[in-house]
N, C-alpha and C positions, 0 to 999 in steps of 0.2 A: 493595221488600222482598217483597211478595206474589208477584211474578214469580219471584224466587229460590226461595222456599219451594215454589211450584208445580212448578218445574223439579226441585228436589230430590225432591219427592214422586213425581213422574212417573218419575224414574230409579230410585228405591228400589222402586216398585211393579213395574217391569220386572224388577228383580233378584229380587224375591220370586216372580215367575212362573217363574223359571228354577230350579225345584226339582230338576231333574236334575243341576245343576252341582255341588252340594255332595257328594253321594255319589260322583259320578264323580271329582271331584278328590281325595277321600279315598282312593280306590283307587289313583289315579295317584301320590299322595304315598307311600302304603304301598309301591307297587312301586319307586319311585325311592330311597326312604330305607331301608326295612326288609326288603324281599323277599330280597335277596341276603345280607344279614346272617343272617337266619334259615335260608335255604337252605344256605349254607355251613356253618353250625353243625350243621344236621341231617345233612348229608353226612359231616361229621367224626365223627358218632356211630355210624354203621352201616358194617360192613365190606363194602362193595360189591365190593372187589377179591377177595373170596373166593368169588365165584360165587353160586349160588342160596342156599346155606346162610349166606352172609354177610349176606343180607337179615334174618336173625334172630340176628345176632351183633353185640353192641356192641363198640366199639373202646376202647382205653385212654384215648382222648380223652374219650369219653362218661363213663367211670369217673371221670376227673379233674375233668371239668366239673360233673358232677351230685353226686358223692359225694367231694369233695376229701380229706376227712380219712380216710375208709376207703381211698381209692385210695393215698394216701401210706403208710398203715400196711401195705398189701399190696404196696408197691413197684410200684404201677401194673400189677400182674399181673391181667389181665381174668379169668383162670380162678379167681381168688379171690372174684369177685363172687357175692353171694348170688342166689338165684332172684328175690327182690324187686328187688334192685338191677338185675339184668339186664332185668327187665320194665319198670322205670321208665326205664332208659336207652334201651331200644328204643322205648318209647312216646314218650319225649321226642324222639328222633331222627325218628321217623316223623311226629310232630305238627309238627315244624319244617319238614318237607317238604310235608305235605298241607295244613295250614291256610293257609299263605301262598299256595299255589297256588289254593286255593278262593277266597280273598279277591280275588286278582288277576283270576281269570277271572269272578268274580261268581257262583259256584255255591254255593248254601247259605250265602250271604254272612253273614247275621245269625248263624247258628250258628257259622260259622268265625271270625267276628270275636269272638264271645263266648268261644270256645275260645282264641283268641289273647290275649284279656285275661287269662284264667286262666293261660295260659302265662307272660305277662309278670309276673304277680304271683308265681308260683312261682319264676321266674328271679330276680326281685328278692330274694326271701327267701333263695334259695340263695346269691346274691352276698353278701348281708349276713351270714348265719349261717355258710355253708360257706367262703366265700372271704375273709371279713373286710373287705369293702368298707364303708368308714365312711359314715355319714350324719350329719346334724346340723351345727351351727354350725362345729365344728372342721374338718369336711370341706367347708365351703362348700356344703352340700347341704341347705338348708332352704327352705321356701317363704317368700315375702314378705321375702326378703333382696335384696341388690343383685346377686347372682350368678345367672346363668341357665344355668350349665353343670354343675350337679350330676348325676352319673351316674344316681342312682336316682330321687330325688324329682322333679327338674326334667325330665330327659330322658324318663323313663318315663311321666310324666304326659301329655306330648304324644303318646307312642305310644298310650296308652290312650284319649286323647281322639279321635284319628283312628279308632280301632277302635269307639269308642262311637257315632260318627257313623254308621258302617255298621250297627251293631246297631239303632239307632233309625230310620235312613232307608232302610236296604237298600242294594243295590248300584247302583241307578240304571238308566237305560234301556239302557246299553251293557254288558249282562251276560248270562251264561247263565241266571241266575234269570229275567230278563225274557223271554228267548227260549223257555224251557220252561214259563212260566206259562200256565196254561189261562185262556182268557177266561171270565168268569162265565157260568154257564148261564142262559139266558133261558127261563123257563117261560111258554108262551102262556096268556093269561087265559081 
């Protein structure tokens, strides 16, 4: 029995020394599961097809996704957006492009992951309040139930967990953060 415990301890100690693995895998999982989801959503919010001015022009899709009630009342006419709505739509679209790119490349990773967590929270509130997505027992979207496929509480908890790993641990060794980090200055005695 001692031999089995020693083998187990040896293996787990080796895993603990692989501290680079967790943040690297978190970024890979983010890339494979969430990057394209957010990227496509961001692209749909900005009128790239209108040339340079389009970079500062929200689309009807942005209006509908972020302000569904106001968009419906305005018949999805982007010209009816208020200055605040335009600003939020553009900021949301650009955030969905910039933050995932920063996470995947490992540049300003902790800050980008924190921004993504904030984005996921705002997105979830918008889905619940603006789009009427149900949570709770009737929607099979509660924690500690037998269902694991709830859109808001279950799914987004995993999203936030992956991002929290990056906030806490950083990007890992295969990142632009590590590449541009300055070595500590050694002052001669």
